N, C-alpha and C positions, 0 to 999 in steps of 0.2 A: 135301069141302065146305070143310073147314078150309083146304085148300090154296088154294082159289079166293079165300077171304077174305084169306089171307096175300098172295096176288098183288095183289089189289085194293088192299090197304093199302100194299103196297110202291109200287104205281103212284101212289097218293095222296101218299105221302111224297115220292116223286121229283118230282111236280108242285109240291109245296109248296117243296121245296128249290130247284127251278128258278125258281119265282116269287120266292123270297127272293133268289136270285142275280141275277135280272133287276132287282128293286127296288134291290139293292145297286149294280148297274151304273148304273141310272138315277140313283141318289143321287150316285154318283161323277161321272157325266157332268154332273149339275146343279152339283155342287160345282166341277168343272173349268170349266164354263161361267161360273159366278159369279166364279171366280178369274180367268179370262180377261177378263171384263167389268171386274173391278176393276183388273186390270193395265192394260187399255186406258184406263180412267178415270184411273188414276194417271199413265199416260203422257201422256194428253191434258192433265191438270192441269199436269204438268211442262213440257209443250210450251208451254202458255199462260203458265206462269210464266216460262219462258225468253223468250218473246215480250215479256212485260211488262218483264222485266229488260233485254232488248235495246232496247226502246222507251225505257225510262227512261235507259239508258246513252246512247242517241242524243240524247235530250232534254237530258241533262246536258252532253254534248259540244257540242251546238248552243249551249246557254246559255254554256258556257265560251268558245266561239268568239266569241259576241256580246260577252261581257265583254272578251275580248282585243282585239277590233276597236274597241270603245268606248274602251278604255284607250289604244290606239295613236292613235285619232283625238284623244283628249283631250291626249295628249303632243304630237302634231303641232300642235294649236292653241296649246298653251302655248309651244312653241318658235317659233311665228309671232309671239308677243307678247313673249316674254322671251329673252334670251341663254341659251345652253345651260347654262352654269355656274350662272346665277341660277335657271333653271327646275329644275335638279337639286337645288339647295339648298332650294328651296321644296318640292319633292316629298319630300325626305328629312327635313326638319325642320318643315315647315309655315310657315316664315317665311324672310325674307331681310333681312339687316342692311344698312343704308346703308353705302357704302364710299367712302373718299377715295382718288382716283387722282391722283397728282402729275404724271404725264406723259401728257397726252392732247391730241389735236388734234381740234377741233370744226369742222364745216363746215355752213354754211347756204346753200341755193340759193333763188332767187326768180325767178319769170317776170316779165320786163319787160312793162309795159303789159297786164297780165293782164285787167284789167277792160275795157279797150278791145277786146281780141280776143274776150273772152267775149261781148260784145254782138253780135258778128258770127257767132257759132256757135249752133246749137241746143243745148239742154241735153245731149242724147245725144252730139253731136259734141264738146262741151267735155269731158265726163267721159271719153270714149274717148281723146281726145288726152292728157289729164293721166295717165290710166291707162297709156297706151303709154309715156310719158316716165318715169313713176315705176317701171314694171317694168324699163325699161332701167337706171335708176339703181340699182335693187336688185341687178341682175346685176353691175354694175360694182363696187359697194361690197363685195359678197360675194367677188368675185375678189381684192380687196386685204385681206380679213379685217377689214373695217370694220363696225361695228355701226350699223345703221339705228336711229335713236331714234324718230322719228315724222314724220308729215307734218302741216302746219298749213295748211289751205287749199291754196294753190299753192306753199307753202314745203316744202322737204325738209331734214331735219336728220339728221346722222350724226356718229359719233365713232369715233376709232381710238385703241387703247391701253387699252380696257376691254371687258368684264371681264377679258379676257386681255391682259396687258401686252405692249406691242410697242415696242421701242427705236426702230424706224423709223416710228413713228406719223405723223409730219409728212410724211415722204417718201411713204408709202403714200397719205395723204390727197390730196396734191397730184397724184400720178399719177392717182388716181380722178377728181379735179376736171377734169384735162385730158381724160380720156376722156368725161366727161359733157359738156363743152363741144364736143368733137368730134362726139358723137352729136347734139346740138342743131343744130350747123351743117349736118351731113349731112341732118338732118330738114328744115331750112329749104330747102336746095337741092332736095331731093326734091319739096317741095310748091310751089316757086316758080312753076312754069308750070301748075299745076292751078287751074282756076277755083273760086272760093268755098272755097278751102282756106287756112287761116291756121295759121301755126306761131309758136311762142314764141321769144323770145330770153331769155337767162338771165344773172343775176348770181350770182356765187359768192363767198362770204366765208369765210376760214379764220383761226383763231387757236389757239394752243397754250398749255397751262397746266394747273393742277389743277382737278378737278371732283369733285363728290359725286354718286354714282349710287345709285339705289335703286328700290324698287317703291312705287307709290302706288295706292290703291284697294283694295277688298276683293272686291266681286262682279265688277268688271271691272279686271283688273290692267293696269298700265301701267309700263313701265320708262322712267325719265326721268333727266336729269342737271341739276344746278344749280351755280351759282357765277358768279363774275365772268368766268371764261373763256367761259362760254356767252353771257353778255351781250355781251362784246367780239366774239365770233365773229359774232353777229347784226349788230353795228355794222359789221363788215368787209363784210358783204353789202350793207347799206343804203348804205354809203359807197363802194361799188364802181361798176362801169359795165357796161352790157350787153355780153356776149361776152367779159368779162374775169374773171380770177381774182384777187381782191384778198386779200392776206395781211398779217398784222401783222408788226412787227419781230421779235417772239419766234419766230414761225414761220419767218421768213426766216433767222434764225440757225441753224435746224435743217436747212434744205434748201439753203442757198446754194451748197454744193459740188456739187449735183446738178441745179440749175435756174438758168437765166439769168432775172434779174428786173429790173424797172425801178423805181427808187426814186421814189416820189411825193412825198416830203417828209413833214412832219407835217400830217396832215389832221384837221380837227375832226370829232369823232364825237359824236352826241347823248348827253349825260349822261356822256361819257367824256373830254372835253377833246381835246387834240391827240395823235394817235397816229401813230407811224411806220408808213407803209403802202407796199406794193410790189405791182406787177402781175407775175404770173408770165408769162414770155414763151415759154420752151421748155425742154426737157430738155437738159442738157449731155451731149454725146456724148464718151465717154472711150475 
């Protein structure tokens, strides 16, 4: 009888041990499951964090690209308004000092009978024609390293010898003036046989001497030049003739070995008295 009880007790103990082992295994499996879930959660969190970091990095990169593009656009616009040297000085120091240049050649152009031709064109045709001409002038003066100063209505103003000095400033300017006249003459011939198409003739005046150059304005910068040389160059244009390049005696002395000129004598110029003037005829072939 005692043996039966012993066997039963042993079986009971074995079942209990088995149950404890099973519970232990379940607990281990639960712990493993929780550990796996935690690992998955941490991995997902890390993945989301990486995604957020990547998105933030991409956002910052896009913002930096936009900033770079805006800076390049701003620099480009600044260079369209100001000479490179002046624009760089303005960017570096926030200001640009007015500068005296002793050896500069200034050119003015003006379309002959502009008002009369303008009356025969539509506003769109007028603007298109002026734009076409001024774009051609821009390309020509850039070729000779001449600084375009501004346009005033139908007048075009440029200077050579600033802000980068050029010992051949007068020669470069006369060469540019000849090419501008050639362009206008070709334009006239091209439109001559077209109905309702009008083209301009042009006067060009050139004078050499000292000028002061600097920036005016705050919200809208403008690079400009001042001095008696500028005023005299303007008088060279107004005292000239359509289809001719009129230069002063000072400019003639600088270019006489390179261009044949016709002496006009002393010509009266408004508020300037009598000034020695010459018409440029052609380049001297050497």
